[in-house]
All heavy atoms as a GROMACS GRO file, in nm:
protein
  616
    1MET      N    1  -2.678   4.202   2.087
    1MET     CA    2  -2.719   4.107   1.986
    1MET      C    3  -2.605   4.075   1.890
    1MET      O    4  -2.594   3.964   1.843
    1MET     CB    5  -2.836   4.166   1.907
    1MET     CG    6  -2.964   4.099   1.938
    1MET     SD    7  -3.091   4.186   1.852
    1MET     CE    8  -3.182   4.057   1.789
    2ALA      N    9  -2.523   4.168   1.863
    2ALA     CA   10  -2.412   4.147   1.772
    2ALA      C   11  -2.313   4.045   1.828
    2ALA      O   12  -2.254   3.968   1.755
    2ALA     CB   13  -2.341   4.279   1.744
    3ARG      N   14  -2.297   4.044   1.960
    3ARG     CA   15  -2.204   3.949   2.020
    3ARG      C   16  -2.254   3.806   2.006
    3ARG      O   17  -2.177   3.714   1.987
    3ARG     CB   18  -2.183   3.981   2.168
    3ARG     CG   19  -2.102   4.103   2.189
    3ARG     CD   20  -2.072   4.122   2.332
    3ARG     NE   21  -1.990   4.239   2.351
    3ARG     CZ   22  -1.940   4.277   2.464
    3ARG    NH1   23  -1.966   4.208   2.573
    3ARG    NH2   24  -1.866   4.384   2.473
    4VAL      N   25  -2.381   3.786   2.015
    4VAL     CA   26  -2.438   3.652   2.001
    4VAL      C   27  -2.412   3.600   1.861
    4VAL      O   28  -2.373   3.486   1.842
    4VAL     CB   29  -2.589   3.654   2.033
    4VAL    CG1   30  -2.650   3.518   2.002
    4VAL    CG2   31  -2.614   3.694   2.176
    5ARG      N   32  -2.429   3.684   1.763
    5ARG     CA   33  -2.404   3.642   1.625
    5ARG      C   34  -2.256   3.612   1.605
    5ARG      O   35  -2.221   3.520   1.535
    5ARG     CB   36  -2.450   3.749   1.528
    5ARG     CG   37  -2.599   3.760   1.520
    5ARG     CD   38  -2.641   3.858   1.416
    5ARG     NE   39  -2.786   3.872   1.416
    5ARG     CZ   40  -2.851   3.963   1.349
    5ARG    NH1   41  -2.784   4.052   1.276
    5ARG    NH2   42  -2.981   3.970   1.352
    6ARG      N   43  -2.169   3.692   1.664
    6ARG     CA   44  -2.025   3.667   1.650
    6ARG      C   45  -1.988   3.534   1.712
    6ARG      O   46  -1.909   3.460   1.657
    6ARG     CB   47  -1.945   3.778   1.720
    6ARG     CG   48  -1.892   3.878   1.626
    6ARG     CD   49  -1.795   3.968   1.695
    6ARG     NE   50  -1.820   4.102   1.650
    6ARG     CZ   51  -1.783   4.212   1.708
    6ARG    NH1   52  -1.718   4.204   1.823
    6ARG    NH2   53  -1.809   4.329   1.657
    7ARG      N   54  -2.042   3.503   1.824
    7ARG     CA   55  -2.013   3.375   1.889
    7ARG      C   56  -2.060   3.259   1.802
    7ARG      O   57  -1.992   3.160   1.787
    7ARG     CB   58  -2.078   3.367   2.026
    7ARG     CG   59  -2.010   3.452   2.129
    7ARG     CD   60  -2.075   3.435   2.262
    7ARG     NE   61  -2.018   3.526   2.360
    7ARG     CZ   62  -2.063   3.543   2.480
    7ARG    NH1   63  -2.172   3.476   2.520
    7ARG    NH2   64  -2.006   3.626   2.564
    8LYS      N   65  -2.177   3.271   1.744
    8LYS     CA   66  -2.228   3.165   1.658
    8LYS      C   67  -2.139   3.149   1.535
    8LYS      O   68  -2.109   3.039   1.494
    8LYS     CB   69  -2.372   3.194   1.615
    8LYS     CG   70  -2.473   3.173   1.724
    8LYS     CD   71  -2.613   3.196   1.675
    8LYS     CE   72  -2.714   3.177   1.786
    8LYS     NZ   73  -2.850   3.204   1.740
    9ARG      N   74  -2.096   3.260   1.478
    9ARG     CA   75  -2.008   3.251   1.363
    9ARG      C   76  -1.874   3.190   1.403
    9ARG      O   77  -1.818   3.110   1.330
    9ARG     CB   78  -1.986   3.389   1.302
    9ARG     CG   79  -2.104   3.443   1.228
    9ARG     CD   80  -2.072   3.576   1.165
    9ARG     NE   81  -2.190   3.635   1.106
    9ARG     CZ   82  -2.198   3.758   1.061
    9ARG    NH1   83  -2.093   3.838   1.069
    9ARG    NH2   84  -2.308   3.804   1.007
   10GLY      N   85  -1.823   3.226   1.517
   10GLY     CA   86  -1.696   3.170   1.564
   10GLY      C   87  -1.706   3.020   1.589
   10GLY      O   88  -1.618   2.943   1.553
   11ARG      N   89  -1.814   2.980   1.649
   11ARG     CA   90  -1.834   2.837   1.674
   11ARG      C   91  -1.854   2.760   1.544
   11ARG      O   92  -1.802   2.651   1.527
   11ARG     CB   93  -1.954   2.817   1.766
   11ARG     CG   94  -1.927   2.861   1.908
   11ARG     CD   95  -2.046   2.840   1.994
   11ARG     NE   96  -2.023   2.896   2.127
   11ARG     CZ   97  -2.117   2.915   2.216
   11ARG    NH1   98  -2.243   2.884   2.186
   11ARG    NH2   99  -2.088   2.966   2.334
   12LEU      N  100  -1.928   2.821   1.453
   12LEU     CA  101  -1.950   2.756   1.324
   12LEU      C  102  -1.819   2.746   1.246
   12LEU      O  103  -1.790   2.642   1.187
   12LEU     CB  104  -2.054   2.835   1.242
   12LEU     CG  105  -2.090   2.776   1.106
   12LEU    CD1  106  -2.154   2.639   1.124
   12LEU    CD2  107  -2.184   2.869   1.031
   13GLY      N  108  -1.740   2.851   1.250
   13GLY     CA  109  -1.610   2.848   1.183
   13GLY      C  110  -1.517   2.743   1.243
   13GLY      O  111  -1.446   2.673   1.171
   14LEU      N  112  -1.519   2.734   1.375
   14LEU     CA  113  -1.437   2.633   1.442
   14LEU      C  114  -1.484   2.493   1.406
   14LEU      O  115  -1.402   2.403   1.382
   14LEU     CB  116  -1.444   2.654   1.594
   14LEU     CG  117  -1.357   2.563   1.678
   14LEU    CD1  118  -1.210   2.585   1.645
   14LEU    CD2  119  -1.383   2.587   1.826
   15LEU      N  120  -1.614   2.474   1.397
   15LEU     CA  121  -1.670   2.344   1.359
   15LEU      C  122  -1.630   2.309   1.215
   15LEU      O  123  -1.590   2.195   1.187
   15LEU     CB  124  -1.822   2.345   1.374
   15LEU     CG  125  -1.894   2.214   1.346
   15LEU    CD1  126  -1.851   2.108   1.445
   15LEU    CD2  127  -2.043   2.235   1.349
   16VAL      N  128  -1.638   2.404   1.126
   16VAL     CA  129  -1.598   2.381   0.987
   16VAL      C  130  -1.449   2.351   0.978
   16VAL      O  131  -1.406   2.260   0.906
   16VAL     CB  132  -1.637   2.502   0.899
   16VAL    CG1  133  -1.574   2.491   0.760
   16VAL    CG2  134  -1.788   2.515   0.889
   17LEU      N  135  -1.369   2.427   1.051
   17LEU     CA  136  -1.224   2.403   1.052
   17LEU      C  137  -1.191   2.264   1.106
   17LEU      O  138  -1.108   2.192   1.050
   17LEU     CB  139  -1.154   2.510   1.136
   17LEU     CG  140  -1.002   2.499   1.144
   17LEU    CD1  141  -0.940   2.517   1.007
   17LEU    CD2  142  -0.947   2.600   1.243
   18ALA      N  143  -1.258   2.222   1.212
   18ALA     CA  144  -1.236   2.089   1.268
   18ALA      C  145  -1.274   1.981   1.167
   18ALA      O  146  -1.204   1.880   1.152
   18ALA     CB  147  -1.315   2.073   1.398
   19ALA      N  148  -1.385   2.001   1.096
   19ALA     CA  149  -1.428   1.902   0.996
   19ALA      C  150  -1.327   1.893   0.882
   19ALA      O  151  -1.294   1.783   0.836
   19ALA     CB  152  -1.566   1.941   0.943
   20ILE      N  153  -1.274   2.008   0.840
   20ILE     CA  154  -1.174   2.007   0.732
   20ILE      C  155  -1.047   1.937   0.777
   20ILE      O  156  -0.990   1.856   0.702
   20ILE     CB  157  -1.145   2.152   0.685
   20ILE    CG1  158  -1.267   2.207   0.612
   20ILE    CG2  159  -1.023   2.157   0.596
   20ILE    CD1  160  -1.257   2.355   0.579
   21VAL      N  161  -1.002   1.965   0.899
   21VAL     CA  162  -0.880   1.901   0.951
   21VAL      C  163  -0.901   1.750   0.960
   21VAL      O  164  -0.812   1.672   0.923
   21VAL     CB  165  -0.841   1.961   1.087
   21VAL    CG1  166  -0.734   1.879   1.156
   21VAL    CG2  167  -0.793   2.104   1.068
   22LEU      N  168  -1.017   1.707   1.008
   22LEU     CA  169  -1.044   1.563   1.018
   22LEU      C  170  -1.048   1.497   0.880
   22LEU      O  171  -0.998   1.386   0.862
   22LEU     CB  172  -1.176   1.538   1.091
   22LEU     CG  173  -1.171   1.562   1.241
   22LEU    CD1  174  -1.311   1.548   1.301
   22LEU    CD2  175  -1.076   1.463   1.308
   23MET      N  176  -1.106   1.565   0.783
   23MET     CA  177  -1.111   1.510   0.647
   23MET      C  178  -0.971   1.499   0.587
   23MET      O  179  -0.939   1.400   0.521
   23MET     CB  180  -1.201   1.594   0.558
   23MET     CG  181  -1.347   1.585   0.595
   23MET     SD  182  -1.445   1.696   0.495
   23MET     CE  183  -1.528   1.580   0.392
   24LEU      N  184  -0.888   1.600   0.608
   24LEU     CA  185  -0.751   1.595   0.557
   24LEU      C  186  -0.671   1.484   0.624
   24LEU      O  187  -0.596   1.410   0.557
   24LEU     CB  188  -0.681   1.730   0.578
   24LEU     CG  189  -0.728   1.845   0.487
   24LEU    CD1  190  -0.662   1.975   0.528
   24LEU    CD2  191  -0.698   1.812   0.342
   25ALA      N  192  -0.686   1.470   0.755
   25ALA     CA  193  -0.614   1.363   0.826
   25ALA      C  194  -0.661   1.226   0.779
   25ALA      O  195  -0.580   1.134   0.759
   25ALA     CB  196  -0.634   1.378   0.976
   26GLY      N  197  -0.791   1.210   0.759
   26GLY     CA  198  -0.844   1.083   0.710
   26GLY      C  199  -0.797   1.052   0.570
   26GLY      O  200  -0.764   0.938   0.537
   27SER      N  201  -0.792   1.154   0.484
   27SER     CA  202  -0.744   1.134   0.348
   27SER      C  203  -0.597   1.094   0.347
   27SER      O  204  -0.556   1.005   0.272
   27SER     CB  205  -0.762   1.262   0.266
   27SER     OG  206  -0.897   1.297   0.259
   28PHE      N  207  -0.518   1.159   0.432
   28PHE     CA  208  -0.376   1.124   0.442
   28PHE      C  209  -0.359   0.981   0.490
   28PHE      O  210  -0.278   0.905   0.435
   28PHE     CB  211  -0.305   1.222   0.536
   28PHE     CG  212  -0.159   1.192   0.554
   28PHE    CD1  213  -0.069   1.219   0.453
   28PHE    CD2  214  -0.114   1.135   0.672
   28PHE    CE1  215   0.065   1.191   0.469
   28PHE    CE2  216   0.021   1.107   0.689
   28PHE     CZ  217   0.110   1.134   0.587
   29ALA      N  218  -0.436   0.942   0.592
   29ALA     CA  219  -0.428   0.805   0.643
   29ALA      C  220  -0.469   0.704   0.537
   29ALA      O  221  -0.407   0.597   0.523
   29ALA     CB  222  -0.516   0.791   0.767
   30LEU      N  223  -0.570   0.735   0.458
   30LEU     CA  224  -0.614   0.646   0.351
   30LEU      C  225  -0.506   0.631   0.244
   30LEU      O  226  -0.478   0.520   0.197
   30LEU     CB  227  -0.743   0.699   0.288
   30LEU     CG  228  -0.800   0.614   0.174
   30LEU    CD1  229  -0.846   0.480   0.226
   30LEU    CD2  230  -0.914   0.688   0.107
   31LEU      N  231  -0.442   0.740   0.206
   31LEU     CA  232  -0.335   0.734   0.107
   31LEU      C  233  -0.216   0.652   0.158
   31LEU      O  234  -0.159   0.572   0.084
   31LEU     CB  235  -0.290   0.874   0.068
   31LEU     CG  236  -0.385   0.952  -0.022
   31LEU    CD1  237  -0.335   1.094  -0.042
   31LEU    CD2  238  -0.402   0.882  -0.155
   32VAL      N  239  -0.181   0.671   0.283
   32VAL     CA  240  -0.071   0.593   0.341
   32VAL      C  241  -0.107   0.445   0.342
   32VAL      O  242  -0.025   0.359   0.310
   32VAL     CB  243  -0.036   0.643   0.483
   32VAL    CG1  244   0.058   0.547   0.554
   32VAL    CG2  245   0.026   0.782   0.475
   33TRP      N  246  -0.233   0.413   0.374
   33TRP     CA  247  -0.274   0.274   0.379
   33TRP      C  248  -0.274   0.213   0.238
   33TRP      O  249  -0.231   0.100   0.219
   33TRP     CB  250  -0.412   0.263   0.441
   33TRP     CG  251  -0.462   0.123   0.449
   33TRP    CD1  252  -0.419   0.024   0.531
   33TRP    CD2  253  -0.565   0.064   0.368
   33TRP    NE1  254  -0.489  -0.091   0.508
   33TRP    CE2  255  -0.579  -0.070   0.408
   33TRP    CE3  256  -0.646   0.114   0.266
   33TRP    CZ2  257  -0.672  -0.155   0.350
   33TRP    CZ3  258  -0.738   0.028   0.209
   33TRP    CH2  259  -0.750  -0.105   0.251
   34LEU      N  260  -0.322   0.288   0.139
   34LEU     CA  261  -0.326   0.236   0.003
   34LEU      C  262  -0.186   0.213  -0.054
   34LEU      O  263  -0.164   0.119  -0.130
   34LEU     CB  264  -0.404   0.332  -0.088
   34LEU     CG  265  -0.555   0.335  -0.068
   34LEU    CD1  266  -0.618   0.444  -0.153
   34LEU    CD2  267  -0.618   0.201  -0.099
   35TYR      N  268  -0.093   0.300  -0.021
   35TYR     CA  269   0.042   0.291  -0.074
   35TYR      C  270   0.141   0.244   0.032
   35TYR      O  271   0.258   0.279   0.028
   35TYR     CB  272   0.085   0.427  -0.130
   35TYR     CG  273   0.003   0.468  -0.250
   35TYR    CD1  274  -0.096   0.566  -0.238
   35TYR    CD2  275   0.022   0.408  -0.373
   35TYR    CE1  276  -0.172   0.603  -0.348
   35TYR    CE2  277  -0.053   0.445  -0.483
   35TYR     CZ  278  -0.150   0.542  -0.469
   35TYR     OH  279  -0.225   0.578  -0.578
   36ARG      N  280   0.094   0.160   0.126
   36ARG     CA  281   0.181   0.115   0.235
   36ARG      C  282   0.298   0.032   0.184
   36ARG      O  283   0.406   0.035   0.241
   36ARG     CB  284   0.101   0.039   0.339
   36ARG     CG  285   0.042  -0.092   0.291
   36ARG     CD  286  -0.051  -0.151   0.396
   36ARG     NE  287  -0.114  -0.272   0.350
   36ARG     CZ  288  -0.228  -0.276   0.283
   36ARG    NH1  289  -0.292  -0.165   0.258
   36ARG    NH2  290  -0.278  -0.391   0.243
   37GLY      N  291   0.282  -0.041   0.075
   37GLY     CA  292   0.393  -0.117   0.019
   37GLY      C  293   0.504  -0.027  -0.030
   37GLY      O  294   0.623  -0.054  -0.008
   38ASP      N  295   0.468   0.082  -0.095
   38ASP     CA  296   0.568   0.177  -0.142
   38ASP      C  297   0.636   0.246  -0.024
   38ASP      O  298   0.756   0.269  -0.026
   38ASP     CB  299   0.505   0.282  -0.233
   38ASP     CG  300   0.451   0.221  -0.362
   38ASP    OD1  301   0.504   0.115  -0.402
   38ASP    OD2  302   0.358   0.278  -0.421
   39VAL      N  303   0.558   0.277   0.078
   39VAL     CA  304   0.614   0.343   0.196
   39VAL      C  305   0.710   0.248   0.267
   39VAL      O  306   0.818   0.289   0.310
   39VAL     CB  307   0.502   0.391   0.291
   39VAL    CG1  308   0.559   0.442   0.422
   39VAL    CG2  309   0.419   0.498   0.224
   40GLU      N  310   0.673   0.121   0.277
   40GLU     CA  311   0.762   0.023   0.340
   40GLU      C  312   0.889   0.007   0.258
   40GLU      O  313   0.996  -0.015   0.312
   40GLU     CB  314   0.692  -0.112   0.354
   40GLU     CG  315   0.587  -0.114   0.461
   40GLU     CD  316   0.509  -0.244   0.464
   40GLU    OE1  317   0.538  -0.333   0.380
   40GLU    OE2  318   0.420  -0.258   0.550
   41GLY      N  319   0.878   0.017   0.126
   41GLY     CA  320   0.996   0.007   0.040
   41GLY      C  321   1.092   0.121   0.062
   41GLY      O  322   1.214   0.104   0.057
   42ILE      N  323   1.038   0.239   0.088
   42ILE     CA  324   1.124   0.355   0.111
   42ILE      C  325   1.190   0.348   0.248
   42ILE      O  326   1.310   0.369   0.262
   42ILE     CB  327   1.042   0.485   0.098
   42ILE    CG1  328   0.994   0.502  -0.046
   42ILE    CG2  329   1.123   0.606   0.143
   42ILE    CD1  330   0.894   0.614  -0.064
   43PHE      N  331   1.111   0.316   0.350
   43PHE     CA  332   1.161   0.318   0.487
   43PHE      C  333   1.192   0.179   0.540
   43PHE      O  334   1.221   0.163   0.658
   43PHE     CB  335   1.059   0.384   0.580
   43PHE     CG  336   1.032   0.527   0.545
   43PHE    CD1  337   0.910   0.565   0.491
   43PHE    CD2  338   1.129   0.623   0.563
   43PHE    CE1  339   0.885   0.698   0.458
   43PHE    CE2  340   1.106   0.755   0.530
   43PHE     CZ  341   0.984   0.792   0.477
   44GLY      N  342   1.185   0.076   0.453
   44GLY     CA  343   1.204  -0.062   0.496
   44GLY      C  344   1.348  -0.094   0.531
   44GLY      O  345   1.438  -0.010   0.524
   45THR      N  346   1.368  -0.217   0.571
   45THR     CA  347   1.501  -0.262   0.609
   45THR      C  348   1.588  -0.281   0.485
   45THR      O  349   1.540  -0.286   0.373
   45THR     CB  350   1.492  -0.395   0.686
   45THR    OG1  351   1.432  -0.492   0.599
   45THR    CG2  352   1.411  -0.380   0.813
   46LYS      N  353   1.714  -0.298   0.509
   46LYS     CA  354   1.810  -0.316   0.398
   46LYS      C  355   1.818  -0.462   0.353
   46LYS      O  356   1.894  -0.495   0.266
   46LYS     CB  357   1.949  -0.270   0.444
   46LYS     CG  358   1.954  -0.127   0.488
   46LYS     CD  359   1.949  -0.034   0.370
   46LYS     CE  360   1.959   0.110   0.420
   46LYS     NZ  361   1.957   0.207   0.317
   47ASN      N  362   1.741  -0.550   0.412
   47ASN     CA  363   1.742  -0.692   0.379
   47ASN      C  364   1.665  -0.713   0.250
   47ASN      O  365   1.548  -0.746   0.251
   47ASN     CB  366   1.682  -0.774   0.493
   47ASN     CG  367   1.698  -0.922   0.469
   47ASN    OD1  368   1.769  -0.964   0.378
   47ASN    ND2  369   1.633  -1.002   0.550
   48ARG      N  370   1.732  -0.698   0.138
   48ARG     CA  371   1.667  -0.712   0.008
   48ARG      C  372   1.734  -0.822  -0.074
   48ARG      O  373   1.760  -0.806  -0.191
   48ARG     CB  374   1.672  -0.580  -0.067
   48ARG     CG  375   1.592  -0.472   0.000
   48ARG     CD  376   1.591  -0.347  -0.080
   48ARG     NE  377   1.512  -0.247  -0.010
   48ARG     CZ  378   1.528  -0.118  -0.023
   48ARG    NH1  379   1.621  -0.072  -0.102
   48ARG    NH2  380   1.452  -0.034   0.042
   49GLY      N  381   1.764  -0.933  -0.010
   49GLY     CA  382   1.828  -1.043  -0.080
   49GLY      C  383   1.729  -1.116  -0.168
   49GLY      O  384   1.612  -1.082  -0.178
   50LEU      N  385   1.777  -1.221  -0.235
   50LEU     CA  386   1.691  -1.299  -0.320
   50LEU      C  387   1.596  -1.380  -0.235
   50LEU      O  388   1.636  -1.441  -0.136
   50LEU     CB  389   1.775  -1.393  -0.408
   50LEU     CG  390   1.868  -1.325  -0.508
   50LEU    CD1  391   1.953  -1.429  -0.576
   50LEU    CD2  392   1.788  -1.247  -0.609
   51SER      N  393   1.472  -1.381  -0.273
   51SER     CA  394   1.374  -1.458  -0.198
   51SER      C  395   1.331  -1.578  -0.281
   51SER      O  396   1.330  -1.574  -0.404
   51SER     CB  397   1.254  -1.372  -0.163
   51SER     OG  398   1.192  -1.326  -0.281
   52LEU      N  399   1.293  -1.684  -0.213
   52LEU     CA  400   1.248  -1.804  -0.280
   52LEU      C  401   1.100  -1.791  -0.312
   52LEU      O  402   1.026  -1.719  -0.246
   52LEU     CB  403   1.270  -1.926  -0.189
   52LEU     CG  404   1.416  -1.959  -0.157
   52LEU    CD1  405   1.421  -2.074  -0.059
   52LEU    CD2  406   1.492  -1.993  -0.282
   53PRO      N  407   1.054  -1.862  -0.414
   53PRO     CA  408   0.910  -1.864  -0.442
   53PRO      C  409   0.833  -1.921  -0.323
   53PRO      O  410   0.890  -1.975  -0.230
   53PRO     CB  411   0.898  -1.954  -0.564
   53PRO     CG  412   1.034  -1.959  -0.624
   53PRO     CD  413   1.130  -1.935  -0.512
   54ASP      N  414   0.700  -1.915  -0.332
   54ASP     CA  415   0.615  -1.956  -0.220
   54ASP      C  416   0.637  -2.100  -0.177
   54ASP      O  417   0.629  -2.133  -0.059
   54ASP     CB  418   0.469  -1.935  -0.256
   54ASP     CG  419   0.434  -1.788  -0.265
   54ASP    OD1  420   0.507  -1.707  -0.205
   54ASP    OD2  421   0.335  -1.756  -0.333
   55ASN      N  422   0.664  -2.190  -0.270
   55ASN     CA  423   0.678  -2.331  -0.232
   55ASN      C  424   0.816  -2.362  -0.178
   55ASN      O  425   0.842  -2.475  -0.139
   55ASN     CB  426   0.643  -2.422  -0.351
   55ASN     CG  427   0.734  -2.396  -0.470
   55ASN    OD1  428   0.825  -2.315  -0.464
   55ASN    ND2  429   0.707  -2.465  -0.579
   56GLY      N  430   0.908  -2.269  -0.176
   56GLY     CA  431   1.037  -2.288  -0.114
   56GLY      C  432   1.144  -2.344  -0.206
   56GLY      O  433   1.257  -2.363  -0.164
   57LYS      N  434   1.111  -2.374  -0.331
   57LYS     CA  435   1.211  -2.427  -0.424
   57LYS      C  436   1.288  -2.312  -0.487
   57LYS      O  437   1.229  -2.209  -0.518
   57LYS     CB  438   1.145  -2.509  -0.534
   57LYS     CG  439   1.081  -2.637  -0.487
   57LYS     CD  440   1.023  -2.711  -0.604
   57LYS     CE  441   0.954  -2.838  -0.560
   57LYS     NZ  442   0.897  -2.909  -0.675
   58PRO      N  443   1.415  -2.330  -0.510
   58PRO     CA  444   1.490  -2.226  -0.582
   58PRO      C  445   1.438  -2.210  -0.724
   58PRO      O  446   1.381  -2.302  -0.782
   58PRO     CB  447   1.633  -2.277  -0.582
   58PRO     CG  448   1.639  -2.378  -0.475
   58PRO     CD  449   1.502  -2.436  -0.461
   59ALA      N  450   1.459  -2.096  -0.782
   59ALA     CA  451   1.407  -2.066  -0.914
   59ALA      C  452   1.466  -2.159  -1.021
   59ALA      O  453   1.399  -2.195  -1.116
   59ALA     CB  454   1.434  -1.921  -0.949
   60GLN      N  455   1.591  -2.201  -1.005
   60GLN     CA  456   1.654  -2.287  -1.104
   60GLN      C  457   1.583  -2.422  -1.115
   60GLN      O  458   1.567  -2.474  -1.224
   60GLN     CB  459   1.803  -2.309  -1.069
   60GLN     CG  460   1.880  -2.385  -1.172
   60GLN     CD  461   1.884  -2.313  -1.307
   60GLN    OE1  462   1.892  -2.191  -1.311
   60GLN    NE2  463   1.878  -2.387  -1.415
   61GLU      N  464   1.539  -2.477  -1.003
   61GLU     CA  465   1.468  -2.605  -1.008
   61GLU      C  466   1.336  -2.591  -1.083
   61GLU      O  467   1.294  -2.680  -1.154
   61GLU     CB  468   1.443  -2.657  -0.867
   61GLU     CG  469   1.569  -2.703  -0.797
   61GLU     CD  470   1.542  -2.756  -0.659
   61GLU    OE1  471   1.426  -2.792  -0.630
   61GLU    OE2  472   1.636  -2.762  -0.579
   62ILE      N  473   1.270  -2.481  -1.066
   62ILE     CA  474   1.145  -2.458  -1.138
   62ILE      C  475   1.173  -2.453  -1.288
   62ILE      O  476   1.102  -2.512  -1.368
   62ILE     CB  477   1.078  -2.329  -1.090
   62ILE    CG1  478   1.035  -2.346  -0.944
   62ILE    CG2  479   0.959  -2.293  -1.176
   62ILE    CD1  480   0.984  -2.220  -0.880
   63PHE      N  481   1.279  -2.387  -1.328
   63PHE     CA  482   1.312  -2.381  -1.469
   63PHE      C  483   1.346  -2.519  -1.523
   63PHE      O  484   1.312  -2.554  -1.635
   63PHE     CB  485   1.429  -2.286  -1.495
   63PHE     CG  486   1.396  -2.141  -1.470
   63PHE    CD1  487   1.486  -2.057  -1.409
   63PHE    CD2  488   1.273  -2.089  -1.512
   63PHE    CE1  489   1.456  -1.924  -1.388
   63PHE    CE2  490   1.241  -1.957  -1.490
   63PHE     CZ  491   1.333  -1.874  -1.427
   64ASP      N  492   1.415  -2.602  -1.444
   64ASP     CA  493   1.446  -2.738  -1.486
   64ASP      C  494   1.318  -2.818  -1.507
   64ASP      O  495   1.306  -2.893  -1.605
   64ASP     CB  496   1.536  -2.808  -1.383
   64ASP     CG  497   1.677  -2.754  -1.383
   64ASP    OD1  498   1.717  -2.690  -1.483
   64ASP    OD2  499   1.748  -2.774  -1.282
   65GLU      N  500   1.223  -2.805  -1.418
   65GLU     CA  501   1.097  -2.877  -1.432
   65GLU      C  502   1.024  -2.833  -1.558
   65GLU      O  503   0.970  -2.915  -1.633
   65GLU     CB  504   1.009  -2.853  -1.310
   65GLU     CG  505   1.060  -2.920  -1.183
   65GLU     CD  506   0.977  -2.883  -1.062
   65GLU    OE1  507   0.872  -2.818  -1.078
   65GLU    OE2  508   1.018  -2.919  -0.951
   66GLU      N  509   1.020  -2.704  -1.583
   66GLU     CA  510   0.954  -2.654  -1.703
   66GLU      C  511   1.026  -2.703  -1.829
   66GLU      O  512   0.962  -2.739  -1.928
   66GLU     CB  513   0.949  -2.502  -1.702
   66GLU     CG  514   0.857  -2.446  -1.596
   66GLU     CD  515   0.862  -2.295  -1.588
   66GLU    OE1  516   0.944  -2.233  -1.659
   66GLU    OE2  517   0.784  -2.239  -1.510
   67ARG      N  518   1.158  -2.707  -1.825
   67ARG     CA  519   1.235  -2.755  -1.940
   67ARG      C  520   1.203  -2.902  -1.967
   67ARG      O  521   1.181  -2.943  -2.082
   67ARG     CB  522   1.385  -2.738  -1.913
   67ARG     CG  523   1.473  -2.784  -2.028
   67ARG     CD  524   1.620  -2.773  -1.995
   67ARG     NE  525   1.657  -2.836  -1.869
   67ARG     CZ  526   1.676  -2.967  -1.852
   67ARG    NH1  527   1.661  -3.049  -1.952
   67ARG    NH2  528   1.710  -3.015  -1.734
   68LYS      N  529   1.193  -2.983  -1.862
   68LYS     CA  530   1.160  -3.125  -1.878
   68LYS      C  531   1.020  -3.142  -1.938
   68LYS      O  532   0.999  -3.227  -2.024
   68LYS     CB  533   1.168  -3.196  -1.744
   68LYS     CG  534   1.311  -3.211  -1.693
   68LYS     CD  535   1.314  -3.274  -1.556
   68LYS     CE  536   1.455  -3.277  -1.499
   68LYS     NZ  537   1.459  -3.330  -1.362
   69GLN      N  538   0.925  -3.061  -1.892
   69GLN     CA  539   0.790  -3.070  -1.946
   69GLN      C  540   0.789  -3.033  -2.094
   69GLN      O  541   0.721  -3.098  -2.175
   69GLN     CB  542   0.696  -2.978  -1.868
   69GLN     CG  543   0.667  -3.026  -1.728
   69GLN     CD  544   0.584  -2.927  -1.648
   69GLN    OE1  545   0.559  -2.815  -1.696
   69GLN    NE2  546   0.543  -2.966  -1.529
   70LEU      N  547   0.863  -2.932  -2.130
   70LEU     CA  548   0.870  -2.892  -2.272
   70LEU      C  549   0.937  -2.999  -2.357
   70LEU      O  550   0.893  -3.027  -2.470
   70LEU     CB  551   0.945  -2.760  -2.287
   70LEU     CG  552   0.872  -2.636  -2.233
   70LEU    CD1  553   0.962  -2.515  -2.238
   70LEU    CD2  554   0.746  -2.610  -2.312
   71GLU      N  555   1.040  -3.065  -2.303
   71GLU     CA  556   1.105  -3.173  -2.377
   71GLU      C  557   1.009  -3.289  -2.398
   71GLU      O  558   1.006  -3.348  -2.507
   71GLU     CB  559   1.229  -3.221  -2.302
   71GLU     CG  560   1.346  -3.125  -2.310
   71GLU     CD  561   1.466  -3.173  -2.230
   71GLU    OE1  562   1.456  -3.279  -2.162
   71GLU    OE2  563   1.570  -3.104  -2.232
   72ASP      N  564   0.926  -3.321  -2.297
   72ASP     CA  565   0.828  -3.427  -2.310
   72ASP      C  566   0.726  -3.393  -2.419
   72ASP      O  567   0.687  -3.479  -2.498
   72ASP     CB  568   0.757  -3.451  -2.177
   72ASP     CG  569   0.848  -3.515  -2.074
   72ASP    OD1  570   0.950  -3.575  -2.113
   72ASP    OD2  571   0.816  -3.503  -1.953
   73ILE      N  572   0.684  -3.270  -2.423
   73ILE     CA  573   0.589  -3.228  -2.524
   73ILE      C  574   0.649  -3.239  -2.664
   73ILE      O  575   0.584  -3.287  -2.757
   73ILE     CB  576   0.541  -3.082  -2.497
   73ILE    CG1  577   0.458  -3.078  -2.369
   73ILE    CG2  578   0.461  -3.028  -2.614
   73ILE    CD1  579   0.426  -2.940  -2.321
   74LEU      N  580   0.775  -3.199  -2.678
   74LEU     CA  581   0.840  -3.208  -2.807
   74LEU      C  582   0.861  -3.353  -2.849
   74LEU      O  583   0.852  -3.387  -2.967
   74LEU     CB  584   0.975  -3.134  -2.805
   74LEU     CG  585   0.963  -2.980  -2.796
   74LEU    CD1  586   1.102  -2.920  -2.779
   74LEU    CD2  587   0.896  -2.927  -2.922
   75LYS      N  588   0.890  -3.443  -2.756
   75LYS     CA  589   0.910  -3.584  -2.788
   75LYS      C  590   0.780  -3.647  -2.836
   75LYS      O  591   0.780  -3.737  -2.920
   75LYS     CB  592   0.960  -3.659  -2.665
   75LYS     CG  593   1.104  -3.630  -2.632
   75LYS     CD  594   1.148  -3.708  -2.509
   75LYS     CE  595   1.289  -3.673  -2.470
   75LYS     NZ  596   1.332  -3.742  -2.345
   76ARG      N  597   0.667  -3.602  -2.783
   76ARG     CA  598   0.538  -3.657  -2.823
   76ARG      C  599   0.506  -3.624  -2.969
   76ARG      O  600   0.438  -3.699  -3.037
   76ARG     CB  601   0.426  -3.602  -2.735
   76ARG     CG  602   0.432  -3.655  -2.594
   76ARG     CD  603   0.320  -3.596  -2.510
   76ARG     NE  604   0.347  -3.616  -2.369
   76ARG     CZ  605   0.291  -3.548  -2.272
   76ARG    NH1  606   0.201  -3.455  -2.301
   76ARG    NH2  607   0.320  -3.572  -2.148
   77LYS      N  608   0.555  -3.512  -3.018
   77LYS     CA  609   0.525  -3.472  -3.156
   77LYS      C  610   0.615  -3.538  -3.250
   77LYS      O  611   0.666  -3.604  -3.300
   77LYS     CB  612   0.541  -3.322  -3.172
   77LYS     CG  613   0.434  -3.245  -3.101
   77LYS     CD  614   0.443  -3.098  -3.129
   77LYS     CE  615   0.330  -3.025  -3.062
   77LYS     NZ  616   0.328  -2.886  -3.094
   0.00000   0.00000   0.00000
């Protein structure tokens, strides 16, 4: 009878250990997914040049447009 109980305890312990390992692996995967931008920054490529805004215009042209709009506003006053 003692052997039967030992087997049950061993199987239960193995089941608990497997559940803990799966939870740890899932937590690690979740953290990597949440911080994937930081991970890509660490292990990413060396291509870190200046990028253009979404519409493809250089930043200087955007500043010129904003300056013109501000001048128009000042002229109105």
